[in-house]
Structures are given as C-alpha cells and as structure tokens.
N, C-alpha and C positions, 0 to 999 in steps of 0.2 A: 695709103698704108702708113705714111708718116703721121698723118693726123690721127689715125687710129691708135698708133703707138703713143702719141702725145696724150691722148685721152686716157688710155689705159694707165699711163704713169701718174695720172691725177686721181686715180681711184685708190682709196685707202681702206684698210679694215680697222674700224673703230667700234667698240662694244659688240663685236661679233657680226657687224654689218659692213657690207661694202658701200662706201659713201664717197661723195665728192664735196669739196668745200665750196662755200659761196663765192670766194674770190676766184677760184679756178673756173667755176661755171660762168661768172661774170666775164672773165677774160674770153672764154670760148664763145659766149653769146655776143661779144662785142659791146658790152655795156660796163658801167661802173658797179662795183660791189654794192655801194650805197643804193643805187637805183634798183638793183635786183632785190635787195632786202626790203626796200620800201614796197615793191610790187608784191612780195610775199606777205608782208604785214597787212597790206590792203586786202589780201585774200587768205588770211590766216586760217579760216575754217577749212580750207583745202589741204592744210598741212598738219595733220595730227603728229604726235610724237614718234610714231613709227615711220613717218615720211621725212621728218626734219627734226633735228635737235641741235642745241648749242653745245659746243665742246666745253669741257671743264679746263681749268688752267693746266692741270697735270696732263690731260690728254693732248692739249695743244703743245705743251713743251716736248712731250715724247714724239709727237708728229713733226715738230719743227726740225728735229735732227734728221728725220727721214727726208723731208723736203729739201733741206740743204744738201744732203748727199745726192739726191736725184738731180738737183739743179746743176751740179758740176758736170753731169754726163748728158744732160738734155738741154740743148740750146734754146728750144722753144718754151722752156719752163719759165713761169713767172718768177721774177726775183723778189718774191714776197718777203723773205726772211733776212735778206742781207741788209746790213745797216747802211742807211743813207743819211746824209746830212740835210738839215732843213726842216721847216715846220710842216706838219701834216704828213710826214712820210711813214709813220708807224700807226697801225691800227690800234685803237684803244679798246676795241670790243673783241671778244672771243668769236671766232668764226662759227658759222652754222654749217652743219653737215647734212647733206641731202642723200637719202637712200635712193635706190633705183626707182621706187614708186614716187618719191618726192621729185626726182628729176623729170619723170613722166608727167607729173602734175604741173611742173613749171611750163610745159609746152602749152598748157591751157591759158596761162597768164602772160606769156611772152610771145607776141605774134609777129615779130619781124622775120623777114625771109631768112636771115642768117641764123636766128634762134631756132627756127623750124628745122633747117638743114643740120645744124649742130646737134639738136636734140635727137634726130634720127641717128646720127653718127654715135652719139653717147649711148643710146639704147643698144646699138650694134656692139659697142665695146663691152657693155655689161654682159650681153649674150655670149660674146667670145670668151670672156673671163669665166663665165659659168661653165662653158664647154671644157675649158682647160682644167678647171677644178674637178669636173666629173671624170675626165681622163686620168687625172692624178689619183682620185679615189679608186678608180678601177685598177690602176697600177699598184697601189698600196694593197689592195685586196689580193691581187695576183702574187705579190711578194710574200704576203702573209701565208698564202696556201703553199707556196714553194718552201718557205721556211718550215712549215709544219711537216711537209713531205720529207724534207731533209732531216728533220728530227726523227721521223719514223725510220728513215734509211740508216741513220746513225745507230739506232737500236738494233736493226737487223744486221748491220755490219759488225757490231759488237758481238752479237750472237754467233756470227760466222767465224770471227776471230777466235772466240772461245772454243768453238767446235774444232777448229783447225789446231789450236793449241793442245786440246785433249787428244786428237788423233796423233799429233807429233809426239806427245808424251807416251802414248800407247806404243808407237813404233820404237821409240827409244828404249822403252822397257823390254820389248820383244828382242831388240838387238842385244841388249845387255844380257838377256837370258840365254840367247844362242851363242854369244861370245864368251860366256863364262868358262872358267877352268873346270874341266870335268874331274870328278872324283869317283872313285869306285872301280868296279871290275868292268873289263871289256870282253866282249864275246869275239871269238875269232872264227 
C-alpha cells in the first residue's frame, strides 16, 4: 500500500492529462533518468505526442512547487528540486511527461524484473485514480441533483409561507370585524 501511495503521489495532471515524469519513472524502475530517456529515444516511434511530451518551462515551474510541497510530506519522494551543491546536481533539460499509455509502452522497452513489477504497480495506480475520479464525478452529480431539489423545495416553501400569511391576514381581518364596536339599534 505504501508503494501504491508513493506512485499515486508521482502522478500529476498536466495539459488535462494524468502523467508521470521521466525522473520519477526512472527512480521507480531503478535506473537513471538519462538511461530511461535514451531507451525512449531509441524507440521514439513508440511514443507519439499523446503518449509522451516534454514540459514547457512554465509547466515545469508550476509543477516544481507541487513537487516541493509533496516532498516535505512524503519521505520516499525524490529530492529532485531541492538545491544541492556540486557539479551535475541540476538537470539542464526539461523533463518528459508520460501519459498512462506512454507508461504502458515503456513496459515494452524496459525488460528488467523490477521494471516489469513496477509497471504493473503503476498501471494499478492509474486505475485506482480513475476509480476515485469516477466516484467524485458521481458525487458531484448527486450534489447537483440535491441542489436542484432544494431549489424546488425553496419555491414550494415560499408558496406555503405566502398562503399561511394570507390565511393569517384573513383571520386577523375577521377578528377585527367581530371585535369592532357596534353601532346602531339592538333588538331585545
């Protein structure tokens, strides 16, 4: 379960897609980012733009703050974005993002036992996230229906209050009529 949570924390939403970064995948597969990207470049025909894309600088900057926030709460998280001293500690290339289909395609080019097991776990994590999102959308739909019904009930309650006010006004008018001071002749 810990590994599943760790994988799910490494799935981001970029350009409307749920993706994983090359460095996170390399860490999970037990290889270097450079090696992973070289394997992908050797098999680039397997990775069209809807399977893999390179982040823009703006996307990476926005994502970097998310990563740093998660790193403080997840001890298994790669310390990618923290500043380190020394040569070669910072990546000079923008990371690649792999969609669920791209991660599935990686299983065809990375054949180590760890990569195969990790790929299965990653696919399960994507499925779990999809289930959670479907449940969320069902809940949103139910809330929308409840809100609409509440709106209908508000209208009905308003009508009831208006009718009660009219009845009370009629009763008050009758009381005033019966309690009025009588004038004229009385029969004995």
